C-alpha positions in Angstrom: 234.8 -88.2 -137.5 236.9 -90.7 -139.5 236.5 -90.7 -143.2 235.3 -94.4 -143.4 232.7 -93.8 -140.6 231.5 -90.6 -142.3 231.1 -92.4 -145.6 229.0 -95.1 -143.9 226.8 -92.5 -142.3 226.3 -90.6 -145.5 225.4 -93.8 -147.4 223.0 -94.8 -144.7 221.2 -91.4 -144.7 221.2 -91.4 -148.5 219.6 -94.8 -148.8 216.8 -93.8 -146.3 216.1 -90.3 -147.4 216.5 -90.8 -151.1 214.0 -93.6 -150.9 211.5 -91.5 -149.0 211.8 -88.6 -151.4 211.5 -90.9 -154.4 208.7 -93.2 -153.2 206.6 -91.0 -150.9 207.3 -87.3 -151.6 207.9 -87.1 -155.4 204.4 -85.9 -156.4 203.7 -84.2 -153.1 206.8 -82.0 -153.3 206.0 -81.0 -156.9 202.5 -79.9 -156.1 203.4 -78.2 -152.8 206.2 -76.1 -154.1 205.6 -74.5 -157.4 207.7 -72.0 -159.3 206.7 -68.4 -158.5 207.9 -66.7 -161.6 206.0 -66.5 -165.0 207.9 -66.7 -168.3 206.6 -65.7 -171.7 205.5 -68.7 -173.8 203.8 -67.5 -177.0 201.4 -65.1 -178.7 198.0 -66.4 -179.9 194.8 -64.9 -181.2 192.4 -63.5 -178.6 189.6 -65.8 -177.6 186.4 -64.9 -175.8 187.0 -64.8 -172.0 190.7 -64.0 -172.2 192.0 -61.3 -169.9 192.2 -58.1 -172.0 195.2 -57.0 -169.9 197.2 -59.7 -171.8 196.7 -58.2 -175.2 199.9 -57.6 -177.1 199.1 -54.3 -178.8 202.1 -54.4 -181.1 201.1 -57.7 -182.7 197.4 -56.7 -182.6 198.2 -53.5 -184.6 200.3 -55.5 -187.1 197.6 -58.1 -187.9 194.5 -55.9 -187.5 192.8 -58.1 -184.8 193.6 -58.9 -181.2 196.4 -61.2 -180.0 197.4 -62.0 -176.4 200.6 -62.9 -174.7 200.6 -66.3 -173.0 202.7 -66.9 -170.0 203.5 -70.2 -168.2 204.8 -70.9 -164.8 208.5 -71.0 -164.4 208.8 -74.5 -162.9 212.5 -74.6 -161.8 212.9 -73.7 -158.2 215.9 -72.5 -156.1 215.6 -74.1 -152.7 217.6 -72.9 -149.7 217.9 -74.8 -146.4 218.7 -72.6 -143.4 219.9 -75.0 -140.8 220.4 -74.2 -137.1 223.8 -75.6 -135.9 223.7 -73.9 -132.4 224.4 -75.8 -129.2 220.7 -76.7 -128.5 220.6 -79.1 -131.5 222.7 -81.5 -129.5 219.8 -82.1 -127.1 217.6 -85.2 -127.2 216.0 -87.3 -124.4 214.6 -90.0 -126.8 216.6 -92.2 -129.2 217.5 -89.3 -131.4 219.1 -85.8 -131.0 217.5 -82.8 -132.6 220.4 -82.6 -135.0 219.6 -86.2 -136.2 216.1 -85.0 -137.2 217.6 -81.8 -138.7 219.9 -84.0 -140.9 217.3 -86.5 -142.1 214.7 -83.8 -142.8 217.2 -81.7 -144.7 218.5 -84.7 -146.7 214.9 -85.8 -147.6 214.1 -82.2 -148.8 217.4 -82.1 -150.7 216.7 -85.4 -152.6 213.2 -84.3 -153.3 214.6 -81.1 -154.8 217.1 -82.7 -157.2 214.5 -85.3 -158.3 212.4 -82.3 -159.4 215.5 -80.9 -161.2 215.6 -77.9 -158.8 218.7 -76.2 -157.3 219.5 -76.6 -153.6 221.7 -74.5 -151.3 222.4 -74.5 -147.6 223.1 -71.9 -145.0 224.4 -73.2 -141.6 223.9 -70.7 -138.9 224.4 -70.2 -135.2 224.5 -66.5 -134.0 226.7 -66.1 -137.1 226.8 -67.5 -140.6 228.8 -70.6 -140.2 228.9 -71.8 -143.8 227.1 -71.1 -147.1 226.8 -73.7 -149.8 225.5 -71.9 -153.0 222.5 -73.5 -154.8 223.4 -76.2 -157.4 221.8 -79.3 -158.9 222.8 -82.9 -158.8 223.3 -85.9 -156.6 227.0 -85.2 -156.0 226.1 -81.8 -154.6 223.4 -83.3 -152.3 225.9 -85.8 -151.0 228.3 -82.9 -150.2 225.5 -81.3 -148.3 224.7 -84.5 -146.3 228.4 -84.9 -145.4 228.4 -81.3 -144.0 225.1 -82.0 -142.1 226.7 -85.0 -140.4 230.2 -83.7 -139.8 230.0 -79.9 -139.5 231.4 -78.3 -136.4 230.1 -74.8 -135.7 232.3 -72.1 -134.1 229.5 -70.8 -131.9 226.8 -72.4 -129.7 224.4 -69.5 -129.8 221.4 -68.6 -132.1 220.5 -65.6 -134.2 217.5 -66.3 -136.5 217.2 -62.6 -137.5 220.8 -62.7 -138.6 220.4 -65.7 -140.9 217.2 -64.2 -142.4 219.1 -60.9 -143.2 221.9 -62.9 -144.8 219.5 -65.0 -146.8 217.6 -62.0 -148.1 220.9 -60.4 -149.3 222.6 -63.5 -150.6 219.7 -65.0 -152.6 218.5 -62.5 -155.2 216.2 -64.8 -157.2 212.8 -65.6 -155.6 213.2 -69.0 -153.9 211.7 -71.5 -151.5 213.4 -71.5 -148.2 213.1 -73.9 -145.2 214.3 -72.7 -141.8 215.1 -75.9 -139.8 215.5 -75.0 -136.1 214.2 -75.5 -132.6 213.5 -71.7 -132.6 214.9 -71.1 -129.2 215.2 -67.4 -130.1 213.0 -64.4 -130.6 212.8 -60.9 -132.1 213.1 -61.9 -135.8 209.6 -60.8 -136.9 210.9 -57.8 -139.0 213.5 -59.9 -140.8 210.9 -62.7 -141.4 208.5 -60.2 -142.9 211.1 -58.9 -145.4 212.3 -62.4 -146.4 208.7 -63.7 -146.9 207.7 -60.8 -149.1 210.2 -62.0 -151.8 210.6 -65.7 -151.0 208.4 -68.7 -150.1 209.5 -69.3 -146.5 208.6 -72.4 -144.5 209.5 -73.1 -140.9 210.2 -76.6 -139.6 210.5 -76.7 -135.8 212.2 -79.7 -134.1 211.8 -79.9 -130.3 212.2 -82.5 -127.6 209.4 -83.6 -125.3 211.6 -82.8 -122.2 211.4 -79.2 -123.4 207.6 -79.2 -123.1 207.4 -80.6 -119.5 209.7 -81.8 -116.7 209.4 -85.3 -115.3 209.2 -85.7 -111.5 212.7 -87.2 -110.9 213.8 -85.1 -107.9 216.8 -82.8 -107.8 218.7 -82.6 -111.2 221.4 -80.4 -112.6 220.5 -78.8 -116.0 222.8 -77.2 -118.5 221.9 -74.6 -121.1 223.5 -75.9 -124.3 223.9 -72.4 -125.8 225.1 -70.4 -122.8 226.8 -73.2 -120.9 225.1 -72.1 -117.6 224.3 -74.9 -115.1 221.6 -74.8 -112.5 220.1 -77.2 -110.0 216.3 -77.8 -110.4 214.0 -79.6 -108.0 211.6 -81.4 -110.4 209.6 -82.8 -107.5 208.1 -79.2 -107.1 204.7 -79.5 -108.8 204.4 -75.7 -109.1 207.7 -75.5 -110.9 206.7 -78.3 -113.3 203.4 -76.5 -114.0 205.2 -73.2 -114.6 207.7 -74.9 -116.9 204.9 -76.5 -119.0 203.0 -73.2 -119.1 206.1 -71.3 -120.3 206.5 -73.8 -123.2 202.9 -73.4 -124.3 203.1 -69.6 -124.2 206.3 -69.7 -126.2 204.7 -71.9 -128.8 201.7 -69.5 -129.1 204.1 -66.6 -129.6 206.1 -68.5 -132.2 203.0 -69.4 -134.1 201.8 -65.8 -134.0 205.2 -64.7 -135.4 204.9 -67.0 -138.4 201.2 -66.4 -139.0 201.9 -62.6 -139.1 204.4 -63.1 -141.9 202.3 -65.7 -143.8 204.8 -68.4 -143.2 203.8 -72.1 -142.7 205.1 -73.7 -139.5 205.3 -77.4 -138.9 206.5 -78.7 -135.5 207.8 -82.2 -134.8 209.4 -83.7 -131.7 212.5 -86.0 -131.6 210.0 -88.8 -130.8 207.8 -88.2 -133.8 207.8 -89.6 -137.3 209.2 -86.7 -139.3 207.7 -88.3 -142.5 204.2 -87.6 -141.2 205.2 -84.0 -140.4 206.5 -83.5 -143.9 203.4 -85.1 -145.4 201.3 -82.7 -143.3 203.2 -79.8 -144.7 202.9 -80.9 -148.3 199.2 -81.6 -148.0 198.7 -78.2 -146.3 200.2 -76.5 -149.3 198.9 -78.6 -152.1 
């Protein structure tokens, strides 16, 4: 993409998503994603009802009556976006491709993060780690992330969610909030998800297209798998085929939901035809 065109796109997304994060999500984000750590704040005299496990025995011995340690929540977060850049993100039967939604959702979360004075980092993944942008603060950093979201060209078209979860767990040592933004056309990542969610607050954001949920009756069509490149002819006038296709999608969604529920991970799904603002609001309210 030419530099001037890229700058225009970045600016357009910045205006839209920064406005959303500032005007709509500011308070919602703050209450939905809280710091997990606790830091020592002060020592004060014991009061009736205080937890005796908080008693500071050294200070208590020095002054002859009980004192307790007071802790406060560590507010600053490290946020990591794991963004699927495999071939299937290029699909979209409505006015937007899946990757357009990926970009705007990620940008909105990024601006919400820096407005809360948190750090944000990004891992672009296919069936390999395509690029890692370490967590930092500031608008300049977010604009760099948005440029990459728009213009990044992956080396592979395939997907490996287990692989990115392993990388994330190893690369990010401090407890963080992580968003996996993907269509989740993959499986067998339960073990890695369990490990990641034990240390980090992991949230799954699924973007799909309505054509992935059911086939329209438009006769004989040639379909291409965006990840494998395989092409096949499909007779969409076959009612049994359309029913099987729809059933397979539903079964896949149930299995996906079960995977995330098992790991205690919130999953929010949105289609390319949906208003992603409503989906994010649903997520924030669910966690408030």
